[in-house]
C-alpha positions in Angstrom: 17.6 28.6 27.5 15.7 27.3 24.6 18.6 28.9 22.5 20.9 26.1 24.2 18.6 23.2 23.8 17.8 24.1 20.1 21.4 23.6 19.4 21.9 20.5 21.2 19.6 19.3 18.8 20.9 20.6 16.5 24.8 19.4 17.0 23.0 16.1 16.7 21.0 16.2 13.8 24.2 17.4 11.9 26.2 14.4 13.5 23.2 12.3 12.3 23.4 13.5 8.7 27.1 13.0 8.4 26.9 9.3 9.6 24.0 8.4 7.5 26.1 10.3 4.6 28.9 8.6 5.8 27.4 5.1 5.6 24.9 6.0 2.8 25.4 2.8 0.7 25.1 0.7 3.8 21.8 2.2 4.8 20.3 2.8 1.7 20.6 -0.9 0.5 18.5 -3.7 0.9 18.9 -7.4 -0.1 16.2 -7.0 -3.3 18.8 -4.0 -4.4 21.8 -5.7 -4.1 20.4 -8.9 -6.0 20.2 -11.3 -2.9 16.5 -13.2 -4.8 17.2 -15.9 -2.0 16.9 -13.6 1.3 14.1 -13.7 3.6 13.3 -9.9 2.7 13.1 -10.1 -0.6 10.5 -13.3 -0.1 8.5 -11.4 2.3 8.2 -8.3 -0.5 7.0 -11.1 -3.1 4.5 -12.3 -0.2 3.4 -8.9 0.6 2.9 -7.9 -3.4 0.6 -11.1 -3.6 -1.6 -10.5 -0.6 -1.8 -6.7 -2.1 -2.9 -7.8 -5.7 -5.4 -10.4 -3.7 -7.2 -8.3 -1.9 -7.1 -5.4 -4.7 -8.7 -8.1 -6.7 -11.7 -9.4 -4.3 -12.3 -5.9 -4.0 -13.3 -5.3 -7.8 -15.0 -8.5 -8.0 -17.2 -7.2 -4.8 -17.5 -3.9 -6.8 -18.4 -5.8 -10.2 -21.0 -8.3 -7.8 -22.7 -5.2 -6.4 -23.3 -3.4 -9.4 -24.7 -6.9 -11.2 -27.1 -6.7 -8.4 -28.1 -3.6 -8.8 -28.5 -4.2 -12.4 -30.5 -7.2 -11.6 -33.0 -5.7 -9.8 -33.7 -2.8 -11.8 -34.3 -5.0 -14.6 -36.8 -6.9 -12.1 -38.1 -4.1 -10.8 -38.8 -2.5 -14.2 -40.3 -5.9 -15.6 -42.7 -5.8 -12.2 -44.0 -2.3 -12.9 -44.9 -3.5 -16.9 -46.4 -6.7 -15.5 -48.7 -4.7 -13.0 -50.2 -1.8 -15.6 -51.1 -4.6 -18.0 
């Protein structure tokens, strides 16, 4: 019984692959690939790229601020250690 179910699934997969090959250009081509720079898909992609760049920039700034904070704390603790030993 299991073999029969697998054969049916195999036939469905074969039909899907066949149809995908027949309509490959339409399935793979998007508005960006076709050069429609005024489409909503293209504008959405640009907005997504800008959001990801902004997020990456904020994360890099946060790391830089954290390491600057650590550097100031180390300098302050060294200064306190030197001032206490005099």
